[in-house]
N, CA and C atoms of all chains as a GROMACS GRO file, in nm:
protein
  654
    1MET      N    1  10.106   4.786  19.296
    1MET     CA    2  10.042   4.881  19.202
    1MET      C    3  10.116   4.875  19.064
    2LEU      N    4  10.250   4.889  19.067
    2LEU     CA    5  10.326   4.884  18.947
    2LEU      C    6  10.460   4.813  18.977
    3LYS      N    7  10.484   4.705  18.902
    3LYS     CA    8  10.607   4.631  18.933
    3LYS      C    9  10.716   4.668  18.831
    4PRO      N   10  10.815   4.737  18.880
    4PRO     CA   11  10.922   4.792  18.784
    4PRO      C   12  10.993   4.678  18.709
    5LYS      N   13  11.007   4.565  18.777
    5LYS     CA   14  11.078   4.454  18.703
    5LYS      C   15  10.997   4.403  18.586
    6LEU      N   16  10.866   4.407  18.603
    6LEU     CA   17  10.775   4.360  18.490
    6LEU      C   18  10.785   4.455  18.376
    7ILE      N   19  10.796   4.587  18.405
    7ILE     CA   20  10.804   4.686  18.298
    7ILE      C   21  10.930   4.663  18.215
    8SER      N   22  11.038   4.635  18.284
    8SER     CA   23  11.174   4.610  18.216
    8SER      C   24  11.154   4.483  18.129
    9GLN      N   25  11.078   4.384  18.185
    9GLN     CA   26  11.068   4.263  18.098
    9GLN      C   27  10.980   4.287  17.974
   10VAL      N   28  10.882   4.373  17.989
   10VAL     CA   29  10.800   4.410  17.875
   10VAL      C   30  10.883   4.484  17.773
   11LEU      N   31  10.963   4.574  17.821
   11LEU     CA   32  11.052   4.654  17.728
   11LEU      C   33  11.156   4.558  17.664
   12GLN      N   34  11.200   4.460  17.739
   12GLN     CA   35  11.294   4.364  17.685
   12GLN      C   36  11.240   4.286  17.563
   13GLN      N   37  11.112   4.261  17.570
   13GLN     CA   38  11.045   4.184  17.457
   13GLN      C   39  11.053   4.260  17.329
   14ALA      N   40  11.059   4.392  17.333
   14ALA     CA   41  11.064   4.469  17.214
   14ALA      C   42  11.210   4.487  17.166
   15THR      N   43  11.299   4.461  17.258
   15THR     CA   44  11.443   4.486  17.225
   15THR      C   45  11.506   4.360  17.155
   16THR      N   46  11.448   4.327  17.038
   16THR     CA   47  11.493   4.216  16.959
   16THR      C   48  11.498   4.257  16.812
   17GLY      N   49  11.563   4.173  16.736
   17GLY     CA   50  11.560   4.193  16.589
   17GLY      C   51  11.616   4.324  16.543
   18GLY      N   52  11.722   4.373  16.603
   18GLY     CA   53  11.786   4.498  16.561
   18GLY      C   54  11.756   4.619  16.646
   19VAL      N   55  11.662   4.598  16.737
   19VAL     CA   56  11.628   4.713  16.830
   19VAL      C   57  11.735   4.709  16.932
   20LYS      N   58  11.804   4.820  16.948
   20LYS     CA   59  11.913   4.824  17.042
   20LYS      C   60  11.876   4.868  17.187
   21ALA      N   61  11.772   4.949  17.193
   21ALA     CA   62  11.733   4.995  17.327
   21ALA      C   63  11.588   5.032  17.330
   22THR      N   64  11.520   5.003  17.434
   22THR     CA   65  11.385   5.043  17.457
   22THR      C   66  11.377   5.113  17.592
   23ILE      N   67  11.343   5.241  17.586
   23ILE     CA   68  11.354   5.329  17.712
   23ILE      C   69  11.223   5.392  17.748
   24LEU      N   70  11.190   5.392  17.876
   24LEU     CA   71  11.074   5.461  17.925
   24LEU      C   72  11.126   5.574  18.015
   25LEU      N   73  11.079   5.694  17.986
   25LEU     CA   74  11.127   5.810  18.055
   25LEU      C   75  11.008   5.890  18.115
   26ASN      N   76  11.033   5.963  18.218
   26ASN     CA   77  10.928   6.058  18.265
   26ASN      C   78  10.937   6.183  18.181
   27PRO      N   79  10.840   6.278  18.188
   27PRO     CA   80  10.839   6.395  18.105
   27PRO      C   81  10.966   6.484  18.124
   28GLU      N   82  11.033   6.467  18.237
   28GLU     CA   83  11.156   6.552  18.263
   28GLU      C   84  11.277   6.484  18.196
   29GLY      N   85  11.263   6.365  18.150
   29GLY     CA   86  11.375   6.299  18.084
   29GLY      C   87  11.450   6.197  18.175
   30SER      N   88  11.398   6.173  18.294
   30SER     CA   89  11.463   6.076  18.380
   30SER      C   90  11.421   5.932  18.347
   31LEU      N   91  11.518   5.843  18.354
   31LEU     CA   92  11.484   5.703  18.320
   31LEU      C   93  11.395   5.636  18.415
   32LEU      N   94  11.288   5.574  18.368
   32LEU     CA   95  11.200   5.498  18.456
   32LEU      C   96  11.234   5.353  18.441
   33ALA      N   97  11.253   5.301  18.324
   33ALA     CA   98  11.284   5.165  18.302
   33ALA      C   99  11.350   5.159  18.159
   34PHE      N  100  11.434   5.058  18.143
   34PHE     CA  101  11.490   5.046  18.002
   34PHE      C  102  11.537   4.908  17.983
   35ALA      N  103  11.554   4.875  17.857
   35ALA     CA  104  11.615   4.745  17.814
   35ALA      C  105  11.717   4.786  17.708
   36ALA      N  106  11.842   4.781  17.745
   36ALA     CA  107  11.953   4.816  17.653
   36ALA      C  108  12.083   4.739  17.690
   37GLN      N  109  12.178   4.751  17.601
   37GLN     CA  110  12.305   4.680  17.630
   37GLN      C  111  12.376   4.736  17.751
   38SER      N  112  12.367   4.859  17.770
   38SER     CA  113  12.438   4.915  17.892
   38SER      C  114  12.356   5.030  17.945
   39ASP      N  115  12.378   5.060  18.077
   39ASP     CA  116  12.313   5.172  18.140
   39ASP      C  117  12.349   5.305  18.074
   40ARG      N  118  12.474   5.308  18.031
   40ARG     CA  119  12.528   5.431  17.971
   40ARG      C  120  12.453   5.464  17.840
   41ASP      N  121  12.443   5.363  17.757
   41ASP     CA  122  12.365   5.379  17.631
   41ASP      C  123  12.224   5.432  17.661
   42ALA      N  124  12.157   5.368  17.754
   42ALA     CA  125  12.018   5.402  17.783
   42ALA      C  126  12.010   5.549  17.830
   43ARG      N  127  12.106   5.589  17.920
   43ARG     CA  128  12.102   5.727  17.963
   43ARG      C  129  12.125   5.828  17.854
   44ILE      N  130  12.213   5.792  17.765
   44ILE     CA  131  12.245   5.886  17.653
   44ILE      C  132  12.128   5.896  17.559
   45TYR      N  133  12.072   5.776  17.517
   45TYR     CA  134  11.956   5.779  17.430
   45TYR      C  135  11.841   5.845  17.489
   46GLY      N  136  11.820   5.821  17.618
   46GLY     CA  137  11.706   5.880  17.689
   46GLY      C  138  11.712   6.029  17.694
   47ALA      N  139  11.831   6.079  17.726
   47ALA     CA  140  11.855   6.229  17.735
   47ALA      C  141  11.826   6.295  17.593
   48ILE      N  142  11.877   6.231  17.492
   48ILE     CA  143  11.858   6.291  17.358
   48ILE      C  144  11.714   6.283  17.315
   49ALA      N  145  11.655   6.167  17.337
   49ALA     CA  146  11.516   6.142  17.298
   49ALA      C  147  11.419   6.246  17.368
   50SER      N  148  11.441   6.261  17.497
   50SER     CA  149  11.358   6.353  17.578
   50SER      C  150  11.372   6.494  17.524
   51ASN      N  151  11.495   6.531  17.498
   51ASN     CA  152  11.524   6.665  17.443
   51ASN      C  153  11.453   6.691  17.313
   52ILE      N  154  11.463   6.594  17.218
   52ILE     CA  155  11.400   6.605  17.086
   52ILE      C  156  11.250   6.614  17.103
   53TRP      N  157  11.194   6.524  17.189
   53TRP     CA  158  11.051   6.520  17.210
   53TRP      C  159  11.000   6.660  17.262
   54THR      N  160  11.072   6.711  17.361
   54THR     CA  161  11.036   6.839  17.421
   54THR      C  162  11.036   6.955  17.321
   55ILE      N  163  11.139   6.955  17.235
   55ILE     CA  164  11.154   7.060  17.143
   55ILE      C  165  11.042   7.055  17.038
   56TYR      N  166  11.015   6.931  16.985
   56TYR     CA  167  10.907   6.918  16.881
   56TYR      C  168  10.772   6.947  16.945
   57SER      N  169  10.750   6.906  17.072
   57SER     CA  170  10.618   6.932  17.135
   57SER      C  171  10.596   7.081  17.152
   58LYS      N  172  10.694   7.155  17.184
   58LYS     CA  173  10.681   7.300  17.200
   58LYS      C  174  10.645   7.372  17.071
   59HIS      N  175  10.686   7.312  16.963
   59HIS     CA  176  10.664   7.383  16.831
   59HIS      C  177  10.541   7.325  16.761
   60CYS      N  178  10.464   7.240  16.828
   60CYS     CA  179  10.336   7.185  16.771
   60CYS      C  180  10.231   7.293  16.781
   61LYS      N  181  10.173   7.329  16.670
   61LYS     CA  182  10.069   7.434  16.672
   61LYS      C  183   9.938   7.375  16.740
   62PRO      N  184   9.869   7.453  16.813
   62PRO     CA  185   9.750   7.403  16.886
   62PRO      C  186   9.644   7.346  16.789
   63GLU      N  187   9.630   7.403  16.675
   63GLU     CA  188   9.530   7.353  16.580
   63GLU      C  189   9.562   7.214  16.524
   64VAL      N  190   9.692   7.173  16.527
   64VAL     CA  191   9.729   7.047  16.477
   64VAL      C  192   9.708   6.936  16.590
   65GLY      N  193   9.708   6.981  16.712
   65GLY     CA  194   9.695   6.888  16.822
   65GLY      C  195   9.831   6.849  16.884
   66PRO      N  196   9.827   6.776  16.991
   66PRO     CA  197   9.959   6.746  17.056
   66PRO      C  198  10.035   6.645  16.979
   67LEU      N  199  10.168   6.649  16.996
   67LEU     CA  200  10.258   6.554  16.931
   67LEU      C  201  10.228   6.414  16.982
   68SER      N  202  10.218   6.319  16.890
   68SER     CA  203  10.188   6.186  16.938
   68SER      C  204  10.293   6.077  16.897
   69PHE      N  205  10.364   6.108  16.794
   69PHE     CA  206  10.467   6.009  16.744
   69PHE      C  207  10.576   6.077  16.670
   70LEU      N  208  10.699   6.035  16.692
   70LEU     CA  209  10.811   6.086  16.617
   70LEU      C  210  10.898   5.973  16.561
   71MET      N  211  10.936   5.976  16.435
   71MET     CA  212  11.022   5.874  16.379
   71MET      C  213  11.140   5.949  16.318
   72LEU      N  214  11.261   5.905  16.347
   72LEU     CA  215  11.379   5.971  16.303
   72LEU      C  216  11.471   5.877  16.236
   73GLU      N  217  11.506   5.906  16.111
   73GLU     CA  218  11.612   5.820  16.043
   73GLU      C  219  11.746   5.888  16.053
   74CYS      N  220  11.832   5.828  16.132
   74CYS     CA  221  11.962   5.890  16.157
   74CYS      C  222  12.067   5.824  16.071
   75GLU      N  223  12.189   5.873  16.080
   75GLU     CA  224  12.300   5.817  15.997
   75GLU      C  225  12.325   5.668  16.026
   76GLU      N  226  12.316   5.633  16.157
   76GLU     CA  227  12.355   5.496  16.192
   76GLU      C  228  12.238   5.423  16.261
   77GLY      N  229  12.116   5.465  16.236
   77GLY     CA  230  12.008   5.392  16.298
   77GLY      C  231  11.875   5.470  16.288
   78LYS      N  232  11.777   5.412  16.346
   78LYS     CA  233  11.641   5.472  16.345
   78LYS      C  234  11.590   5.484  16.490
   79VAL      N  235  11.513   5.586  16.513
   79VAL     CA  236  11.457   5.614  16.644
   79VAL      C  237  11.307   5.642  16.639
   80ALA      N  238  11.231   5.579  16.729
   80ALA     CA  239  11.091   5.605  16.734
   80ALA      C  240  11.060   5.659  16.882
   81ILE      N  241  10.985   5.767  16.888
   81ILE     CA  242  10.952   5.823  17.022
   81ILE      C  243  10.803   5.848  17.021
   82THR      N  244  10.740   5.798  17.131
   82THR     CA  245  10.596   5.821  17.143
   82THR      C  246  10.566   5.852  17.291
   83VAL      N  247  10.440   5.885  17.318
   83VAL     CA  248  10.399   5.910  17.455
   83VAL      C  249  10.306   5.796  17.506
   84VAL      N  250  10.332   5.752  17.624
   84VAL     CA  251  10.246   5.648  17.689
   84VAL      C  252  10.201   5.708  17.817
   85SER      N  253  10.070   5.739  17.827
   85SER     CA  254  10.016   5.812  17.939
   85SER      C  255  10.085   5.943  17.947
   86THR      N  256  10.164   5.979  18.054
   86THR     CA  257  10.241   6.100  18.056
   86THR      C  258  10.388   6.070  18.032
   87MET      N  259  10.423   5.948  18.013
   87MET     CA  260  10.564   5.907  17.998
   87MET      C  261  10.606   5.904  17.848
   88ILE      N  262  10.734   5.906  17.830
   88ILE     CA  263  10.788   5.903  17.696
   88ILE      C  264  10.852   5.769  17.667
   89LEU      N  265  10.815   5.703  17.555
   89LEU     CA  266  10.875   5.575  17.520
   89LEU      C  267  10.959   5.595  17.398
   90CYS      N  268  11.078   5.546  17.408
   90CYS     CA  269  11.176   5.559  17.301
   90CYS      C  270  11.238   5.427  17.256
   91LEU      N  271  11.234   5.402  17.125
   91LEU     CA  272  11.301   5.277  17.069
   91LEU      C  273  11.413   5.316  16.980
   92VAL      N  274  11.528   5.266  17.004
   92VAL     CA  275  11.649   5.287  16.918
   92VAL      C  276  11.680   5.163  16.848
   93ALA      N  277  11.692   5.172  16.715
   93ALA     CA  278  11.714   5.053  16.636
   93ALA      C  279  11.834   5.070  16.532
   94ARG      N  280  11.882   4.959  16.491
   94ARG     CA  281  11.983   4.957  16.383
   94ARG      C  282  11.920   5.015  16.255
   95ASP      N  283  12.009   5.045  16.160
   95ASP     CA  284  11.966   5.105  16.040
   95ASP      C  285  11.882   5.006  15.953
   96ASP      N  286  11.903   4.877  15.968
   96ASP     CA  287  11.832   4.781  15.883
   96ASP      C  288  11.693   4.738  15.941
   97VAL      N  289  11.655   4.796  16.051
   97VAL     CA  290  11.523   4.767  16.107
   97VAL      C  291  11.419   4.860  16.031
   98GLU      N  292  11.312   4.796  15.984
   98GLU     CA  293  11.215   4.870  15.905
   98GLU      C  294  11.133   4.958  15.995
   99LEU      N  295  11.100   5.078  15.941
   99LEU     CA  296  11.024   5.175  16.014
   99LEU      C  297  10.885   5.118  16.060
  100GLY      N  298  10.826   5.040  15.977
  100GLY     CA  299  10.694   4.981  16.011
  100GLY      C  300  10.700   4.892  16.132
  101ILE      N  301  10.808   4.813  16.144
  101ILE     CA  302  10.827   4.727  16.260
  101ILE      C  303  10.850   4.810  16.385
  102LEU      N  304  10.926   4.914  16.369
  102LEU     CA  305  10.956   5.006  16.482
  102LEU      C  306  10.827   5.067  16.536
  103LYS      N  307  10.743   5.109  16.440
  103LYS     CA  308  10.616   5.173  16.480
  103LYS      C  309  10.523   5.066  16.543
  104ALA      N  310  10.518   4.951  16.483
  104ALA     CA  311  10.431   4.845  16.538
  104ALA      C  312  10.474   4.811  16.680
  105LYS      N  313  10.603   4.801  16.702
  105LYS     CA  314  10.654   4.768  16.839
  105LYS      C  315  10.611   4.880  16.938
  106CYS      N  316  10.624   5.004  16.899
  106CYS     CA  317  10.587   5.121  16.978
  106CYS      C  318  10.439   5.114  17.013
  107GLU      N  319  10.359   5.079  16.917
  107GLU     CA  320  10.216   5.073  16.935
  107GLU      C  321  10.178   4.960  17.032
  108ALA      N  322  10.244   4.844  17.009
  108ALA     CA  323  10.216   4.730  17.099
  108ALA      C  324  10.255   4.763  17.241
  109LEU      N  325  10.370   4.824  17.262
  109LEU     CA  326  10.410   4.864  17.398
  109LEU      C  327  10.317   4.966  17.459
  110THR      N  328  10.279   5.061  17.374
  110THR     CA  329  10.181   5.167  17.422
  110THR      C  330  10.052   5.100  17.470
  111ARG      N  331   9.999   5.010  17.392
  111ARG     CA  332   9.873   4.943  17.430
  111ARG      C  333   9.886   4.869  17.560
  112HIS      N  334  10.007   4.807  17.575
  112HIS     CA  335  10.034   4.730  17.700
  112HIS      C  336  10.052   4.813  17.819
  113LEU      N  337  10.120   4.922  17.806
  113LEU     CA  338  10.160   5.004  17.917
  113LEU      C  339  10.074   5.115  17.957
  114GLU      N  340   9.986   5.154  17.863
  114GLU     CA  341   9.899   5.273  17.882
  114GLU      C  342   9.821   5.270  18.010
  115GLU      N  343   9.750   5.160  18.030
  115GLU     CA  344   9.663   5.151  18.146
  115GLU      C  345   9.735   5.155  18.280
  116PRO      N  346   9.836   5.066  18.300
  116PRO     CA  347   9.909   5.070  18.426
  116PRO      C  348   9.984   5.204  18.452
  117LEU      N  349  10.040   5.263  18.350
  117LEU     CA  350  10.112   5.386  18.366
  117LEU      C  351  10.020   5.505  18.399
  118SER      N  352   9.899   5.499  18.337
  118SER     CA  353   9.805   5.607  18.368
  118SER      C  354   9.758   5.606  18.509
  119ARG      N  355   9.763   5.490  18.575
  119ARG     CA  356   9.725   5.482  18.717
  119ARG      C  357   9.832   5.548  18.803
  120VAL      N  358   9.960   5.527  18.763
  120VAL     CA  359  10.072   5.586  18.837
  120VAL      C  360  10.078   5.735  18.813
  121ALA      N  361  10.047   5.776  18.690
  121ALA     CA  362  10.049   5.920  18.652
  121ALA      C  363   9.973   6.010  18.737
  122GLY      N  364   9.868   5.954  18.797
  122GLY     CA  365   9.774   6.034  18.880
  122GLY      C  366   9.838   6.074  19.014
  123TYR      N  367   9.939   5.998  19.055
  123TYR     CA  368  10.000   6.025  19.186
  123TYR      C  369  10.112   6.135  19.177
  124MET      N  370  10.907   3.952  16.926
  124MET     CA  371  10.790   4.027  16.886
  124MET      C  372  10.759   4.019  16.735
  125GLU      N  373  10.864   4.025  16.661
  125GLU     CA  374  10.851   4.028  16.519
  125GLU      C  375  10.857   3.889  16.451
  126THR      N  376  10.864   3.787  16.534
  126THR     CA  377  10.889   3.649  16.487
  126THR      C  378  10.775   3.610  16.385
  127GLY      N  379  10.654   3.645  16.418
  127GLY     CA  380  10.540   3.605  16.334
  127GLY      C  381  10.550   3.654  16.192
  128ILE      N  382  10.586   3.785  16.178
  128ILE     CA  383  10.603   3.844  16.047
  128ILE      C  384  10.721   3.781  15.972
  129ASN      N  385  10.831   3.761  16.047
  129ASN     CA  386  10.948   3.697  15.983
  129ASN      C  387  10.919   3.558  15.934
  130ASN      N  388  10.842   3.483  16.012
  130ASN     CA  389  10.805   3.347  15.968
  130ASN      C  390  10.720   3.343  15.844
  131ILE      N  391  10.621   3.437  15.843
  131ILE     CA  392  10.537   3.449  15.720
  131ILE      C  393  10.617   3.486  15.603
  132LEU      N  394  10.705   3.587  15.615
  132LEU     CA  395  10.792   3.625  15.506
  132LEU      C  396  10.882   3.512  15.453
  133ALA      N  397  10.934   3.442  15.546
  133ALA     CA  398  11.024   3.328  15.509
  133ALA      C  399  10.946   3.217  15.436
  134LYS      N  400  10.825   3.187  15.490
  134LYS     CA  401  10.742   3.086  15.429
  134LYS      C  402  10.704   3.124  15.285
  135LEU      N  403  10.666   3.248  15.268
  135LEU     CA  404  10.618   3.292  15.139
  135LEU      C  405  10.738   3.294  15.036
  136THR      N  406  10.854   3.336  15.084
  136THR     CA  407  10.972   3.341  14.998
  136THR      C  408  11.010   3.202  14.946
  137GLU      N  409  10.987   3.099  15.034
  137GLU     CA  410  11.021   2.964  14.994
  137GLU      C  411  10.922   2.906  14.888
  138SER      N  412  10.808   2.973  14.869
  138SER     CA  413  10.712   2.918  14.776
  138SER      C  414  10.764   2.922  14.631
  139GLU      N  415  10.712   2.834  14.550
  139GLU     CA  416  10.760   2.817  14.416
  139GLU      C  417  10.725   2.939  14.330
  140GLY      N  418  10.828   2.989  14.259
  140GLY     CA  419  10.806   3.104  14.175
  140GLY      C  420  10.809   3.240  14.238
  141VAL      N  421  10.820   3.245  14.369
  141VAL     CA  422  10.818   3.370  14.442
  141VAL      C  423  10.965   3.422  14.453
  142ILE      N  424  10.980   3.548  14.406
  142ILE     CA  425  11.114   3.602  14.408
  142ILE      C  426  11.126   3.721  14.500
  143GLY      N  427  11.012   3.759  14.551
  143GLY     CA  428  11.017   3.872  14.648
  143GLY      C  429  10.889   3.884  14.727
  144VAL      N  430  10.895   3.930  14.849
  144VAL     CA  431  10.774   3.945  14.930
  144VAL      C  432  10.788   4.077  15.014
  145LEU      N  433  10.685   4.150  15.029
  145LEU     CA  434  10.688   4.272  15.107
  145LEU      C  435  10.556   4.288  15.182
  146ILE      N  436  10.565   4.330  15.311
  146ILE     CA  437  10.447   4.368  15.389
  146ILE      C  438  10.452   4.511  15.428
  147ALA      N  439  10.349   4.587  15.405
  147ALA     CA  440  10.350   4.728  15.445
  147ALA      C  441  10.232   4.749  15.538
  148ASP      N  442  10.242   4.854  15.620
  148ASP     CA  443  10.132   4.888  15.704
  148ASP      C  444  10.041   4.991  15.645
  149GLU      N  445   9.941   5.044  15.715
  149GLU     CA  446   9.845   5.132  15.650
  149GLU      C  447   9.898   5.268  15.616
  150HIS      N  448  10.018   5.300  15.671
  150HIS     CA  449  10.084   5.423  15.643
  150HIS      C  450  10.189   5.414  15.531
  151GLY      N  451  10.204   5.295  15.477
  151GLY     CA  452  10.303   5.265  15.374
  151GLY      C  453  10.441   5.249  15.432
  152LEU      N  454  10.446   5.215  15.560
  152LEU     CA  455  10.577   5.182  15.617
  152LEU      C  456  10.602   5.035  15.605
  153CYS      N  457  10.724   5.002  15.575
  153CYS     CA  458  10.759   4.859  15.546
  153CYS      C  459  10.770   4.782  15.682
  154LEU      N  460  10.702   4.667  15.684
  154LEU     CA  461  10.716   4.577  15.806
  154LEU      C  462  10.818   4.467  15.781
  155GLY      N  463  10.843   4.440  15.652
  155GLY     CA  464  10.947   4.343  15.620
  155GLY      C  465  10.947   4.319  15.470
  156ALA      N  466  11.067   4.296  15.415
  156ALA     CA  467  11.085   4.271  15.276
  156ALA      C  468  11.185   4.159  15.258
  157ARG      N  469  11.164   4.077  15.159
  157ARG     CA  470  11.256   3.961  15.133
  157ARG      C  471  11.276   3.953  14.976
  158GLY      N  472  11.380   3.894  14.936
  158GLY     CA  473  11.411   3.875  14.794
  158GLY      C  474  11.434   4.006  14.724
  159ILE      N  475  11.378   4.018  14.604
  159ILE     CA  476  11.404   4.138  14.527
  159ILE      C  477  11.319   4.260  14.575
  160ALA      N  478  11.226   4.233  14.663
  160ALA     CA  479  11.142   4.342  14.718
  160ALA      C  480  11.226   4.441  14.795
  161LYS      N  481  11.204   4.569  14.760
  161LYS     CA  482  11.278   4.675  14.831
  161LYS      C  483  11.186   4.744  14.936
  162ALA      N  484  11.242   4.768  15.056
  162ALA     CA  485  11.165   4.832  15.161
  162ALA      C  486  11.111   4.967  15.116
  163SER      N  487  11.189   5.035  15.026
  163SER     CA  488  11.155   5.170  14.982
  163SER      C  489  11.028   5.170  14.902
  164SER      N  490  10.991   5.048  14.848
  164SER     CA  491  10.870   5.047  14.769
  164SER      C  492  10.740   5.024  14.843
  165ALA      N  493  10.751   5.013  14.976
  165ALA     CA  494  10.635   4.988  15.064
  165ALA      C  495  10.528   5.096  15.045
  166GLY      N  496  10.569   5.225  15.037
  166GLY     CA  497  10.477   5.328  15.021
  166GLY      C  498  10.394   5.318  14.891
  167PHE      N  499  10.459   5.282  14.783
  167PHE     CA  500  10.394   5.268  14.651
  167PHE      C  501  10.296   5.150  14.663
  168ILE      N  502  10.341   5.042  14.721
  168ILE     CA  503  10.254   4.924  14.727
  168ILE      C  504  10.126   4.954  14.808
  169ALA      N  505  10.147   5.015  14.928
  169ALA     CA  506  10.028   5.054  15.008
  169ALA      C  507   9.935   5.144  14.934
  170SER      N  508   9.996   5.238  14.862
  170SER     CA  509   9.920   5.341  14.788
  170SER      C  510   9.840   5.275  14.675
  171ILE      N  511   9.894   5.185  14.601
  171ILE     CA  512   9.827   5.112  14.495
  171ILE      C  513   9.706   5.039  14.553
  172ALA      N  514   9.731   4.970  14.660
  172ALA     CA  515   9.625   4.892  14.729
  172ALA      C  516   9.507   4.983  14.773
  173THR      N  517   9.545   5.099  14.833
  173THR     CA  518   9.440   5.191  14.878
  173THR      C  519   9.359   5.248  14.763
  174HIS      N  520   9.430   5.285  14.654
  174HIS     CA  521   9.357   5.345  14.536
  174HIS      C  522   9.272   5.237  14.473
  175ALA      N  523   9.313   5.114  14.468
  175ALA     CA  524   9.237   5.009  14.408
  175ALA      C  525   9.109   4.979  14.490
  176ARG      N  526   9.124   4.985  14.619
  176ARG     CA  527   9.009   4.967  14.710
  176ARG      C  528   8.906   5.081  14.693
  177GLU      N  529   8.962   5.200  14.678
  177GLU     CA  530   8.875   5.320  14.657
  177GLU      C  531   8.797   5.302  14.527
  178LEU      N  532   8.863   5.248  14.425
  178LEU     CA  533   8.795   5.230  14.295
  178LEU      C  534   8.681   5.126  14.305
  179THR      N  535   8.706   5.022  14.381
  179THR     CA  536   8.601   4.915  14.392
  179THR      C  537   8.491   4.962  14.479
  180GLU      N  538   8.522   5.051  14.580
  180GLU     CA  539   8.412   5.104  14.662
  180GLU      C  540   8.322   5.196  14.581
  181MET      N  541   8.379   5.258  14.477
  181MET     CA  542   8.298   5.345  14.394
  181MET      C  543   8.183   5.280  14.331
  182LYS      N  544   8.188   5.143  14.323
  182LYS     CA  545   8.079   5.068  14.261
  182LYS      C  546   7.956   5.068  14.354
  183GLY      N  547   7.977   5.115  14.476
  183GLY     CA  548   7.867   5.122  14.575
  183GLY      C  549   7.838   4.989  14.642
  184ARG      N  550   7.930   4.893  14.629
  184ARG     CA  551   7.913   4.770  14.697
  184ARG      C  552   7.959   4.773  14.843
  185SER      N  553   7.912   4.674  14.923
  185SER     CA  554   7.963   4.669  15.067
  185SER      C  555   8.111   4.637  15.062
  186ASP      N  556   8.169   4.665  15.179
  186ASP     CA  557   8.318   4.641  15.188
  186ASP      C  558   8.343   4.505  15.250
  187SER      N  559   8.278   4.408  15.196
  187SER     CA  560   8.302   4.269  15.246
  187SER      C  561   8.436   4.220  15.196
  188LYS      N  562   8.483   4.108  15.246
  188LYS     CA  563   8.616   4.057  15.217
  188LYS      C  564   8.630   4.022  15.069
  189GLU      N  565   8.518   3.980  15.010
  189GLU     CA  566   8.517   3.937  14.867
  189GLU      C  567   8.545   4.059  14.779
  190ASP      N  568   8.511   4.175  14.831
  190ASP     CA  569   8.536   4.300  14.746
  190ASP      C  570   8.673   4.358  14.757
  191THR      N  571   8.760   4.299  14.844
  191THR     CA  572   8.895   4.346  14.853
  191THR      C  573   8.971   4.313  14.724
  192PRO      N  574   9.013   4.413  14.650
  192PRO     CA  575   9.072   4.380  14.520
  192PRO      C  576   9.218   4.324  14.536
  193THR      N  577   9.253   4.239  14.438
  193THR     CA  578   9.395   4.192  14.423
  193THR      C  579   9.447   4.250  14.297
  194ILE      N  580   9.555   4.325  14.306
  194ILE     CA  581   9.608   4.392  14.194
  194ILE      C  582   9.726   4.314  14.138
  195SER      N  583   9.729   4.303  14.012
  195SER     CA  584   9.836   4.228  13.942
  195SER      C  585   9.907   4.325  13.854
  196VAL      N  586  10.037   4.342  13.879
  196VAL     CA  587  10.121   4.430  13.793
  196VAL      C  588  10.216   4.339  13.709
  197GLU      N  589  10.191   4.336  13.580
  197GLU     CA  590  10.274   4.242  13.498
  197GLU      C  591  10.380   4.326  13.423
  198TYR      N  592  10.503   4.274  13.431
  198TYR     CA  593  10.608   4.339  13.359
  198TYR      C  594  10.711   4.234  13.316
  199GLY      N  595  10.756   4.233  13.194
  199GLY     CA  596  10.853   4.132  13.145
  199GLY      C  597  10.798   3.991  13.170
  200ASN      N  598  10.880   3.908  13.241
  200ASN     CA  599  10.836   3.779  13.275
  200ASN      C  600  10.787   3.767  13.423
  201SER      N  601  10.774   3.879  13.484
  201SER     CA  602  10.734   3.879  13.626
  201SER      C  603  10.603   3.944  13.652
  202THR      N  604  10.550   3.915  13.768
  202THR     CA  605  10.423   3.971  13.812
  202THR      C  606  10.432   4.014  13.958
  203ILE      N  607  10.372   4.124  13.991
  203ILE     CA  608  10.362   4.162  14.128
  203ILE      C  609  10.216   4.155  14.168
  204LEU      N  610  10.184   4.076  14.269
  204LEU     CA  611  10.048   4.062  14.320
  204LEU      C  612  10.039   4.143  14.445
  205ILE      N  613   9.945   4.232  14.451
  205ILE     CA  614   9.925   4.324  14.570
  205ILE      C  615   9.783   4.303  14.628
  206ARG      N  616   9.782   4.275  14.758
  206ARG     CA  617   9.646   4.259  14.821
  206ARG      C  618   9.651   4.323  14.963
  207SER      N  619   9.546   4.394  14.991
  207SER     CA  620   9.536   4.458  15.124
  207SER      C  621   9.439   4.380  15.210
  208GLU      N  622   9.480   4.350  15.331
  208GLU     CA  623   9.390   4.282  15.426
  208GLU      C  624   9.398   4.361  15.559
  209GLY      N  625   9.284   4.415  15.603
  209GLY     CA  626   9.288   4.494  15.721
  209GLY      C  627   9.381   4.615  15.710
  210ASN      N  628   9.471   4.628  15.800
  210ASN     CA  629   9.559   4.741  15.799
  210ASN      C  630   9.687   4.717  15.722
  211HIS      N  631   9.699   4.593  15.669
  211HIS     CA  632   9.829   4.559  15.611
  211HIS      C  633   9.814   4.524  15.460
  212THR      N  634   9.917   4.548  15.388
  212THR     CA  635   9.920   4.518  15.249
  212THR      C  636  10.037   4.420  15.220
  213LEU      N  637   9.999   4.320  15.142
  213LEU     CA  638  10.104   4.216  15.107
  213LEU      C  639  10.134   4.229  14.959
  214ALA      N  640  10.258   4.221  14.922
  214ALA     CA  641  10.297   4.220  14.782
  214ALA      C  642  10.387   4.104  14.755
  215VAL      N  643  10.352   4.032  14.649
  215VAL     CA  644  10.436   3.913  14.616
  215VAL      C  645  10.490   3.928  14.474
  216TRP      N  646  10.617   3.919  14.461
  216TRP     CA  647  10.684   3.922  14.331
  216TRP      C  648  10.698   3.779  14.274
  217LYS      N  649  10.639   3.753  14.158
  217LYS     CA  650  10.651   3.614  14.108
  217LYS      C  651  10.718   3.619  13.971
  218SER      N  652  10.796   3.513  13.945
  218SER     CA  653  10.861   3.509  13.812
  218SER      C  654  10.783   3.426  13.715
   0.00000   0.00000   0.00000
């Protein structure tokens, strides 16, 4: 139904050119799959990203619609967070990575993972 | 994943007279910049292209490829050529 190893390989494809970590989380913030230099980094990035996403989601007014994309410029890097099916996708990149590239990578991954993850989300 | 864009940017930068290249997406976010082009100008570049397209559409013509405007910004001894194709805008700085 869903091959976890393949998901990691897909995430790995986006973890190039200054992207330090690509993480897929469930809505509770638990890691589903990731491509990062270390497990520790992925867990930390994942926990922070999930927290930020949840806080912003809660403060989205109904008339504006649900939160679909978040981009953050931090002191030492850039972060993009989006939703794929019911899961959260997070990309952490170096400061020199352009925001457009980060967004394009997020969209490419979303297109690729949306259909298989939506099948799993039903269970 | 970004190899294609990097190759295009590198190829354009090597062209004669080109001193800078920038590609922006439809939101004005920079996809890549080389030479004297600054990533922070991606928003302005995309905005100029959008406004130019709106001006040409005012003529009531169809939005065929031939109608996509190319904008030339001349200053000093240099020129910036801006053209929007699909969701992306390309800007080339020429000396």
